[in-house]
C-alpha positions, 0 to 999 in steps of 0.5 A, spaced: 584 458 869 582 456 862 586 459 856 582 464 852 583 464 844 588 470 846 592 465 849 593 461 843 595 461 836 590 462 831 588 455 828 590 457 821 597 458 824 603 454 820 610 454 819 614 459 814 621 458 811 627 455 815 634 459 815 640 455 815 647 457 816 652 453 811 659 452 810 659 449 803 653 453 799 654 448 792 653 442 796 647 444 800 644 447 794 645 440 791 642 436 797 636 441 797 634 442 790 638 436 787 635 431 792 629 434 796 627 437 790 626 445 792 627 450 786 632 455 787 628 461 787 635 466 788 642 465 789 648 470 790 655 469 794 651 470 800 646 465 800 640 462 796 633 461 797 629 455 795 622 453 795 616 451 792 610 454 788 615 461 788 614 461 796 621 460 800 621 454 804 629 454 806 634 460 806 641 458 806 646 463 809 653 462 806 658 462 812 664 458 811 667 462 816 663 458 822 665 452 825 660 446 827 656 447 834 659 444 840 657 437 842 651 438 846 649 445 844 642 447 843 639 448 836 636 444 830 635 437 831 632 437 824 628 441 819 622 437 816 620 438 809 612 436 808 610 433 801 603 432 799 604 426 794 608 420 796 610 419 789 614 426 790 617 423 797 619 417 794 623 421 788 626 425 793 629 420 798 632 416 792 635 422 789 637 425 796 640 418 798 644 417 791 645 423 788 647 428 793 652 429 799 647 428 804 647 422 808 641 417 810 640 416 817 633 412 818 626 412 817 620 411 821 612 410 821 610 415 826 602 413 825 601 420 823 606 420 818 611 416 814 618 419 815 625 419 812 631 422 815 638 425 813 644 429 815 645 434 809 652 436 807 653 440 813 650 435 818 644 439 819 638 434 820 633 433 815 626 429 815 623 428 809 615 426 810 608 425 808 602 426 812 597 421 813 590 424 812 588 427 819 581 423 820 586 417 820 590 420 826 588 417 833 587 422 839 587 419 846 586 424 852 588 430 848 594 427 846 596 425 838 598 418 838 605 417 835 610 411 835 616 409 831 615 403 827 619 400 822 619 403 815 623 400 809 625 406 804 627 401 799 620 398 799 617 405 800 620 407 793 618 401 789 611 402 791 610 409 790 615 411 785 612 414 778 614 409 772 619 404 771 625 409 770 630 411 776 627 417 780 630 424 780 629 430 784 622 432 784 623 439 782 616 443 782 613 438 788 608 441 793 612 442 799 612 446 805 616 446 812 611 441 816 615 442 823 622 444 826 625 439 831 629 443 836 635 441 841 633 445 848 636 445 854 630 443 859 623 441 857 620 445 862 623 452 860 621 450 853 614 449 854 614 456 858 616 459 852 613 455 846 607 454 849 605 459 855 608 465 852 608 464 844 602 460 844 602 453 841 598 447 844 601 441 847 600 435 843 604 430 846 609 430 852 614 425 854 616 427 861 622 431 861 625 428 855 621 431 849 615 435 848 611 436 841 606 442 840 602 445 834 596 450 832 590 448 829 590 440 831 596 439 827 600 433 830 606 438 831 609 444 828 615 444 833 618 438 837 623 439 843 628 434 846 634 434 851 636 427 848 643 430 846 642 437 849 640 436 856 642 442 860 645 446 854 646 454 855 646 459 850 647 458 843 654 460 840 655 463 833 656 456 829 653 453 823 646 450 823 639 454 825 639 461 824 632 462 825 625 459 823 618 462 821 611 462 824 606 465 819 599 467 823 593 469 819 593 477 820 595 483 823 591 482 829 594 475 830 601 478 830 599 483 835 596 478 840 602 474 839 607 480 841 602 481 847 603 474 850 611 475 849 611 481 852 607 480 858 611 474 859 617 478 859 620 477 852 624 482 848 622 483 841 627 484 836 626 489 830 625 485 823 625 491 818 618 488 816 615 494 820 608 491 823 608 485 819 613 481 823 616 480 830 622 476 832 624 473 839 629 469 841 628 462 845 631 461 852 637 458 848 638 464 843 634 460 837 631 466 833 623 465 832 620 470 827 612 471 827 610 473 820 603 476 818 600 472 812 600 477 806 
């Protein structure tokens, strides 16, 4: 049976804020603000909200009582922060790599994007990236063509930096959460949840090892892999991903999402936001919040 519009996310769906549990709040803020260039919107002893243009992109929960997740656990592979301008990205990767406690782990040309990878001070994976224009993406039999090609970070910084001075954190840059990439225990179960029940479209699949899905023809809003976590069970309370947010355009789209999830047997959690948001846990206990845009 072919899917109907009610079976999928509205094409205007996008990602909202990602929430992380961190042990060292000062170092985390130093990386995401002093490196990635997010503005500190609020802060207290319990955590901080950082964002762009007054909108939260990242929420940090200060949890020094927690330890690292066990090796092989499900959870966050990386949070991907999208930059609208290559010059801002160049400044961010230079500042993150030289002026913070983050650790540079690699870079790649993915055909649809140019990406630079870090671990934040708590070991959470982070991707800082820029998208090529959509008319340069190539689709083959319904799948977007992506690759992992060499990309020299020093050459990128030299080519795209503004002026001749040392690049500093691009505070005020136009950024958003472009995608989240998750460690899951099984690709078939991940597909049942994120595609069949939640409503994303598959954009690229790599057998039983990885799956990429999105709304509205984006290359991916959610990536899922078992490269380090095949067979993982329920997540325990640990540092790392608290939840991520999906923003749908209106209350009608939110109601359709809730109906899909309930029809698939998933229990929706109360959020305190009334009819404007729902929360649901994926098969490994990762919390997903779906919010209707204001």
